[in-house]
N, CA, C and O atoms as CSV, one atom per row, in Angstrom:
chain,resi,resn,atom,element,x,y,z
A,1,PRO,N,N,9.470,-16.181,14.233
A,1,PRO,CA,C,9.139,-16.888,13.011
A,1,PRO,C,C,7.651,-17.226,12.882
A,1,PRO,O,O,7.088,-17.120,11.793
A,2,SER,N,N,7.010,-17.631,13.982
A,2,SER,CA,C,5.600,-18.007,13.880
A,2,SER,C,C,4.720,-16.799,13.586
A,2,SER,O,O,3.679,-16.936,12.944
A,3,LEU,N,N,5.125,-15.618,14.047
A,3,LEU,CA,C,4.316,-14.431,13.771
A,3,LEU,C,C,4.385,-14.054,12.303
A,3,LEU,O,O,3.414,-13.527,11.760
A,4,ASN,N,N,5.500,-14.308,11.654
A,4,ASN,CA,C,5.573,-14.107,10.207
A,4,ASN,C,C,4.610,-15.039,9.498
A,4,ASN,O,O,3.946,-14.639,8.541
A,5,LYS,N,N,4.528,-16.285,9.961
A,5,LYS,CA,C,3.592,-17.244,9.374
A,5,LYS,C,C,2.149,-16.805,9.580
A,5,LYS,O,O,1.284,-17.091,8.751
A,6,ALA,N,N,1.889,-16.113,10.682
A,6,ALA,CA,C,0.543,-15.616,10.967
A,6,ALA,C,C,0.215,-14.383,10.132
A,6,ALA,O,O,-0.937,-13.952,10.089
A,7,GLY,N,N,1.223,-13.812,9.467
A,7,GLY,CA,C,1.008,-12.609,8.677
A,7,GLY,C,C,1.104,-11.337,9.500
A,7,GLY,O,O,0.554,-10.305,9.113
A,8,PHE,N,N,1.793,-11.397,10.628
A,8,PHE,CA,C,1.969,-10.239,11.502
A,8,PHE,C,C,3.351,-9.632,11.249
A,8,PHE,O,O,4.336,-10.119,11.804
A,9,PRO,N,N,3.450,-8.586,10.429
A,9,PRO,CA,C,4.757,-7.981,10.184
A,9,PRO,C,C,5.269,-7.194,11.390
A,9,PRO,O,O,6.476,-7.020,11.557
A,10,THR,N,N,4.350,-6.721,12.227
A,10,THR,CA,C,4.687,-6.038,13.474
A,10,THR,C,C,3.700,-6.496,14.541
A,10,THR,O,O,2.754,-7.231,14.257
A,11,ILE,N,N,3.932,-6.052,15.768
A,11,ILE,CA,C,3.061,-6.404,16.891
A,11,ILE,C,C,2.521,-5.123,17.499
A,11,ILE,O,O,3.275,-4.183,17.754
A,12,ASP,N,N,1.211,-5.085,17.731
A,12,ASP,CA,C,0.604,-3.931,18.389
A,12,ASP,C,C,0.550,-4.103,19.904
A,12,ASP,O,O,0.698,-3.129,20.641
A,13,ALA,N,N,0.339,-5.330,20.374
A,13,ALA,CA,C,0.266,-5.593,21.815
A,13,ALA,C,C,0.482,-7.075,22.085
A,13,ALA,O,O,0.215,-7.928,21.239
A,14,ILE,N,N,0.972,-7.357,23.289
A,14,ILE,CA,C,1.135,-8.733,23.763
A,14,ILE,C,C,0.576,-8.792,25.179
A,14,ILE,O,O,0.895,-7.948,26.017
A,15,LEU,N,N,-0.261,-9.794,25.440
A,15,LEU,CA,C,-0.818,-9.997,26.778
A,15,LEU,C,C,-0.583,-11.438,27.210
A,15,LEU,O,O,-0.698,-12.356,26.397
A,16,PRO,N,N,-0.255,-11.645,28.483
A,16,PRO,CA,C,-0.082,-13.017,28.955
A,16,PRO,C,C,-1.421,-13.738,29.009
A,16,PRO,O,O,-2.464,-13.107,29.181
A,17,THR,N,N,-1.393,-15.045,28.863
A,17,THR,CA,C,-2.590,-15.865,29.008
A,17,THR,C,C,-2.704,-16.240,30.481
A,17,THR,O,O,-1.808,-16.898,31.010
A,18,PRO,N,N,-3.784,-15.839,31.159
A,18,PRO,CA,C,-3.923,-16.149,32.587
A,18,PRO,C,C,-3.812,-17.653,32.858
A,18,PRO,O,O,-4.465,-18.462,32.199
A,19,GLY,N,N,-2.984,-18.010,33.827
A,19,GLY,CA,C,-2.824,-19.398,34.226
A,19,GLY,C,C,-1.912,-20.226,33.344
A,19,GLY,O,O,-1.719,-21.413,33.606
A,20,GLU,N,N,-1.345,-19.631,32.303
A,20,GLU,CA,C,-0.468,-20.371,31.380
A,20,GLU,C,C,0.799,-19.547,31.165
A,20,GLU,O,O,0.804,-18.601,30.378
A,21,SER,N,N,1.859,-19.904,31.857
A,21,SER,CA,C,3.061,-19.071,31.871
A,21,SER,C,C,3.778,-18.963,30.529
A,21,SER,O,O,4.490,-17.985,30.304
A,22,ASN,N,N,3.617,-19.920,29.640
A,22,ASN,CA,C,4.338,-19.879,28.365
A,22,ASN,C,C,3.459,-19.479,27.186
A,22,ASN,O,O,3.898,-19.548,26.038
A,23,HIS,N,N,2.226,-19.063,27.453
A,23,HIS,CA,C,1.328,-18.677,26.367
A,23,HIS,C,C,1.039,-17.186,26.438
A,23,HIS,O,O,0.895,-16.616,27.519
A,24,THR,N,N,0.958,-16.564,25.262
A,24,THR,CA,C,0.607,-15.151,25.182
A,24,THR,C,C,-0.390,-14.934,24.053
A,24,THR,O,O,-0.483,-15.724,23.114
A,25,TYR,N,N,-1.126,-13.846,24.175
A,25,TYR,CA,C,-1.960,-13.369,23.079
A,25,TYR,C,C,-1.181,-12.263,22.384
A,25,TYR,O,O,-0.646,-11.369,23.039
A,26,VAL,N,N,-1.116,-12.322,21.069
A,26,VAL,CA,C,-0.399,-11.325,20.279
A,26,VAL,C,C,-1.402,-10.666,19.342
A,26,VAL,O,O,-2.176,-11.347,18.671
A,27,PHE,N,N,-1.382,-9.326,19.301
A,27,PHE,CA,C,-2.354,-8.567,18.525
A,27,PHE,C,C,-1.667,-7.751,17.438
A,27,PHE,O,O,-0.608,-7.159,17.646
A,28,TYR,N,N,-2.303,-7.740,16.275
A,28,TYR,CA,C,-1.859,-6.916,15.153
A,28,TYR,C,C,-3.106,-6.418,14.432
A,28,TYR,O,O,-3.888,-7.209,13.905
A,29,LYS,N,N,-3.279,-5.122,14.415
A,29,LYS,CA,C,-4.463,-4.490,13.821
A,29,LYS,C,C,-5.728,-5.126,14.386
A,29,LYS,O,O,-5.938,-5.075,15.597
A,30,ASP,N,N,-6.582,-5.724,13.549
A,30,ASP,CA,C,-7.839,-6.304,14.039
A,30,ASP,C,C,-7.753,-7.817,14.209
A,30,ASP,O,O,-8.778,-8.496,14.271
A,31,GLN,N,N,-6.529,-8.347,14.285
A,31,GLN,CA,C,-6.311,-9.791,14.392
A,31,GLN,C,C,-5.584,-10.127,15.699
A,31,GLN,O,O,-4.886,-9.292,16.273
A,32,TYR,N,N,-5.768,-11.367,16.147
A,32,TYR,CA,C,-4.984,-11.856,17.276
A,32,TYR,C,C,-4.610,-13.308,17.036
A,32,TYR,O,O,-5.234,-14.003,16.234
A,33,THR,N,N,-3.593,-13.749,17.736
A,33,THR,CA,C,-3.184,-15.145,17.714
A,33,THR,C,C,-2.689,-15.506,19.103
A,33,THR,O,O,-2.247,-14.637,19.855
A,34,ARG,N,N,-2.759,-16.766,19.438
A,34,ARG,CA,C,-2.236,-17.241,20.723
A,34,ARG,C,C,-0.969,-18.025,20.419
A,34,ARG,O,O,-0.952,-18.899,19.552
A,35,VAL,N,N,0.088,-17.697,21.147
A,35,VAL,CA,C,1.415,-18.229,20.852
A,35,VAL,C,C,2.006,-18.890,22.099
A,35,VAL,O,O,1.833,-18.397,23.213
A,36,THR,N,N,2.699,-20.001,21.901
A,36,THR,CA,C,3.474,-20.643,22.959
A,36,THR,C,C,4.918,-20.193,22.820
A,36,THR,O,O,5.491,-20.257,21.732
A,37,LEU,N,N,5.502,-19.742,23.912
A,37,LEU,CA,C,6.896,-19.302,23.924
A,37,LEU,C,C,7.755,-20.347,24.617
A,37,LEU,O,O,7.312,-20.996,25.565
A,38,THR,N,N,8.981,-20.507,24.146
A,38,THR,CA,C,9.939,-21.406,24.776
A,38,THR,C,C,10.935,-20.547,25.546
A,38,THR,O,O,11.741,-19.848,24.931
A,39,PRO,N,N,10.899,-20.582,26.886
A,39,PRO,CA,C,11.797,-19.732,27.681
A,39,PRO,C,C,13.263,-19.958,27.326
A,39,PRO,O,O,13.710,-21.093,27.156
A,40,GLY,N,N,14.004,-18.852,27.218
A,40,GLY,CA,C,15.424,-18.923,26.927
A,40,GLY,C,C,15.769,-19.160,25.474
A,40,GLY,O,O,16.944,-19.253,25.118
A,41,LYS,N,N,14.748,-19.261,24.627
A,41,LYS,CA,C,14.998,-19.495,23.207
A,41,LYS,C,C,14.151,-18.547,22.369
A,41,LYS,O,O,13.072,-18.122,22.783
A,42,ALA,N,N,14.650,-18.231,21.207
A,42,ALA,CA,C,13.909,-17.373,20.282
A,42,ALA,C,C,13.003,-18.246,19.427
A,42,ALA,O,O,13.063,-18.203,18.198
A,43,LYS,N,N,12.167,-19.035,20.082
A,43,LYS,CA,C,11.294,-19.955,19.368
A,43,LYS,C,C,9.873,-19.796,19.891
A,43,LYS,O,O,9.654,-19.663,21.095
A,44,SER,N,N,8.923,-19.810,18.987
A,44,SER,CA,C,7.519,-19.750,19.368
A,44,SER,C,C,6.720,-20.571,18.372
A,44,SER,O,O,7.178,-20.853,17.265
A,45,SER,N,N,5.523,-20.947,18.782
A,45,SER,CA,C,4.642,-21.659,17.863
A,45,SER,C,C,3.212,-21.198,18.081
A,45,SER,O,O,2.815,-20.870,19.199
A,46,ILE,N,N,2.451,-21.177,17.010
A,46,ILE,CA,C,1.067,-20.721,17.068
A,46,ILE,C,C,0.197,-21.826,17.654
A,46,ILE,O,O,0.235,-22.969,17.198
A,47,VAL,N,N,-0.586,-21.471,18.670
A,47,VAL,CA,C,-1.528,-22.389,19.293
A,47,VAL,C,C,-2.904,-22.218,18.660
A,47,VAL,O,O,-3.638,-23.188,18.468
A,48,PHE,N,N,-3.246,-20.964,18.338
A,48,PHE,CA,C,-4.543,-20.641,17.757
A,48,PHE,C,C,-4.409,-19.391,16.907
A,48,PHE,O,O,-3.645,-18.482,17.231
A,49,GLY,N,N,-5.159,-19.357,15.816
A,49,GLY,CA,C,-5.253,-18.155,15.019
A,49,GLY,C,C,-4.296,-18.143,13.844
A,49,GLY,O,O,-3.634,-19.133,13.530
A,50,PRO,N,N,-4.250,-17.007,13.220
A,50,PRO,CA,C,-4.864,-15.742,13.583
A,50,PRO,C,C,-6.375,-15.746,13.350
A,50,PRO,O,O,-6.904,-16.510,12.543
A,51,ALA,N,N,-7.039,-14.869,14.084
A,51,ALA,CA,C,-8.480,-14.721,13.985
A,51,ALA,C,C,-8.836,-13.264,14.252
A,51,ALA,O,O,-8.079,-12.552,14.911
A,52,PRO,N,N,-9.984,-12.815,13.744
A,52,PRO,CA,C,-10.421,-11.454,14.037
A,52,PRO,C,C,-10.697,-11.286,15.530
A,52,PRO,O,O,-11.263,-12.181,16.158
A,53,ILE,N,N,-10.310,-10.165,16.093
A,53,ILE,CA,C,-10.557,-9.889,17.505
A,53,ILE,C,C,-12.051,-9.948,17.809
A,53,ILE,O,O,-12.444,-10.411,18.879
A,54,ALA,N,N,-12.870,-9.494,16.901
A,54,ALA,CA,C,-14.319,-9.478,17.119
A,54,ALA,C,C,-14.891,-10.872,17.341
A,54,ALA,O,O,-15.960,-11.002,17.939
A,55,LYS,N,N,-14.209,-11.921,16.876
A,55,LYS,CA,C,-14.694,-13.291,17.068
A,55,LYS,C,C,-14.110,-13.940,18.310
A,55,LYS,O,O,-14.533,-15.036,18.678
A,56,GLY,N,N,-13.140,-13.294,18.975
A,56,GLY,CA,C,-12.454,-13.876,20.120
A,56,GLY,C,C,-13.229,-13.696,21.365
A,56,GLY,O,O,-12.794,-14.130,22.431
């Protein structure tokens, strides 16, 4: 749900955030967002972004 709010209809890549087990970076085209995941649930929330990759 949070990725829809970010305007990401699909995902190009997902990378873990070093040192933070429940955070990931999600990429779509030239944008990225940082998302918190809730283990065992289909729930996520945006921590940062979306923002252009060039500014990250």
